[in-house]
KEVEXVEX-777267 format. One record per residue (C-alpha): x, y, z; residue number from 1; residue in one letter. Coordinates in nm, 4 decimals. Example, Ala and Ser with C-alpha at 12.3 -4.5 7.8 and 13.67 -1.06 7.14 Angstrom:
// KEVEXVEX-777267
+----------+----------+----------+-----+------+
|       c1 |       c2 |       c3 |  nr | rest |
+----------+----------+----------+-----+------+
|   1.2300 |  -0.4500 |   0.7800 |   1 |    a |
|   1.3670 |  -0.1060 |   0.7140 |   2 |    s |
+----------+----------+----------+-----+------+
***
This chain:
// KEVEXVEX-777267
+----------+----------+----------+-----+------+
|       c1 |       c2 |       c3 |  nr | rest |
+----------+----------+----------+-----+------+
|  13.0077 |  16.7764 |   7.0535 |   1 |    m |
|  12.8246 |  16.7538 |   6.7223 |   2 |    k |
|  12.9400 |  16.7498 |   6.3618 |   3 |    c |
|  12.7601 |  16.9723 |   6.1151 |   4 |    i |
|  12.7940 |  17.0130 |   5.7393 |   5 |    k |
|  12.7312 |  17.3263 |   5.5330 |   6 |    a |
|  12.4563 |  17.2808 |   5.2772 |   7 |    i |
|  12.4652 |  17.6422 |   5.1601 |   8 |    r |
|  12.7625 |  17.8603 |   5.0678 |   9 |    a |
|  12.8309 |  18.1843 |   5.2503 |  10 |    s |
|  13.1192 |  18.4307 |   5.2576 |  11 |    k |
|  13.3123 |  18.2242 |   5.5162 |  12 |    d |
|  13.1990 |  17.8706 |   5.4301 |  13 |    v |
|  13.1808 |  17.6593 |   5.1159 |  14 |    e |
|  12.9211 |  17.3911 |   5.0489 |  15 |    v |
|  13.0337 |  17.0629 |   5.2018 |  16 |    g |
|  13.2543 |  17.2091 |   5.4773 |  17 |    d |
|  13.2197 |  17.0141 |   5.8014 |  18 |    i |
|  13.2699 |  17.1600 |   6.1505 |  19 |    k |
|  13.2773 |  17.0046 |   6.4940 |  20 |    r |
|  13.1031 |  17.2295 |   6.7451 |  21 |    v |
|  12.9453 |  17.1990 |   7.0889 |  22 |    d |
|  12.5811 |  17.0948 |   7.1261 |  23 |    d |
|  12.4372 |  17.4431 |   7.1898 |  24 |    k |
|  12.6130 |  17.5996 |   6.8914 |  25 |    t |
|  12.5076 |  17.3110 |   6.6680 |  26 |    a |
|  12.1462 |  17.3471 |   6.7773 |  27 |    m |
|  12.1533 |  17.7162 |   6.6790 |  28 |    n |
|  12.3289 |  17.6597 |   6.3453 |  29 |    m |
|  12.1321 |  17.3636 |   6.2087 |  30 |    v |
|  11.8534 |  17.4728 |   5.9803 |  31 |    g |
|  11.8648 |  17.6188 |   5.6321 |  32 |    l |
|  12.2449 |  17.6385 |   5.6056 |  33 |    s |
|  12.3721 |  17.3454 |   5.8154 |  34 |    w |
|  12.2771 |  16.9826 |   5.8778 |  35 |    q |
|  12.3969 |  16.7159 |   6.1204 |  36 |    y |
|  12.6460 |  16.4556 |   5.9946 |  37 |    v |
|  12.8111 |  16.1555 |   6.1573 |  38 |    s |
|  13.1469 |  16.1749 |   6.3286 |  39 |    k |
|  13.2912 |  15.9202 |   6.0851 |  40 |    t |
|  13.2064 |  16.1499 |   5.7941 |  41 |    e |
|  13.3822 |  16.4366 |   5.9773 |  42 |    w |
|  13.6905 |  16.2166 |   6.0308 |  43 |    k |
|  13.7025 |  16.1292 |   5.6604 |  44 |    k |
|  13.6629 |  16.4947 |   5.5608 |  45 |    w |
|  13.9277 |  16.6058 |   5.8111 |  46 |    k |
|  14.1818 |  16.3633 |   5.6650 |  47 |    g |
|  14.1352 |  16.4902 |   5.3099 |  48 |    v |
|  14.3753 |  16.7675 |   5.2130 |  49 |    k |
|  14.3125 |  16.9918 |   4.9142 |  50 |    p |
|  14.5346 |  16.9150 |   4.6156 |  51 |    v |
|  14.7657 |  17.2006 |   4.5310 |  52 |    e |
|  14.8432 |  17.2618 |   4.1674 |  53 |    e |
|  15.2116 |  17.2458 |   4.0916 |  54 |    k |
|  15.3295 |  17.5294 |   3.8760 |  55 |    k |
|  15.5670 |  17.4242 |   3.6036 |  56 |    e |
|  15.8687 |  17.6455 |   3.5768 |  57 |    v |
|  15.9431 |  17.7388 |   3.2197 |  58 |    e |
|  16.3102 |  17.7401 |   3.1400 |  59 |    t |
|  16.4424 |  18.0342 |   2.9488 |  60 |    t |
|  16.7060 |  18.0224 |   2.6800 |  61 |    e |
|  16.9703 |  18.1290 |   2.9282 |  62 |    q |
|  17.2244 |  17.8635 |   3.0084 |  63 |    t |
|  17.2143 |  17.7376 |   3.3607 |  64 |    e |
|  17.5386 |  17.7092 |   3.5520 |  65 |    r |
|  17.5960 |  17.3642 |   3.6838 |  66 |    k |
|  17.8153 |  17.3141 |   3.9883 |  67 |    p |
|  18.1528 |  17.1617 |   3.9112 |  68 |    y |
|  18.2472 |  16.8246 |   4.0480 |  69 |    k |
|  18.5343 |  16.8257 |   4.2913 |  70 |    k |
|  18.8632 |  16.8391 |   4.1017 |  71 |    g |
|  18.7099 |  16.9173 |   3.7626 |  72 |    s |
|  18.6814 |  17.2938 |   3.8053 |  73 |    k |
|  18.8727 |  17.4738 |   3.5291 |  74 |    p |
|  19.1604 |  17.6798 |   3.6523 |  75 |    e |
|  19.1546 |  18.0531 |   3.6001 |  76 |    k |
|  19.4314 |  18.2000 |   3.3926 |  77 |    k |
|  19.6352 |  18.4483 |   3.5826 |  78 |    s |
|  19.9552 |  18.6322 |   3.5066 |  79 |    k |
|  20.1382 |  18.4484 |   3.7864 |  80 |    k |
|  20.0718 |  18.1058 |   3.6336 |  81 |    n |
|  20.1782 |  18.2082 |   3.2818 |  82 |    e |
|  20.5434 |  18.1579 |   3.1994 |  83 |    k |
|  20.7023 |  18.3712 |   2.9356 |  84 |    i |
|  20.9386 |  18.1727 |   2.7124 |  85 |    s |
+----------+----------+----------+-----+------+
***
């Protein structure tokens, strides 16, 4: 197994991408677009994950309903609970 690094961008590969392929495939790929790299460089590259941008959620002017704490929920007025004096 050999590790190779892209030195030219193509439709499937970006510059700097590293692949681990068998010897025969590596021999065919190395040239103008790929070059050999060490296994330690491949391990470092493999461990790096792309950073995803967090999208900030914009709050609207609508009021958000917060859940009530147990026992603090306001009681609904109903005709059964009302006493006529």
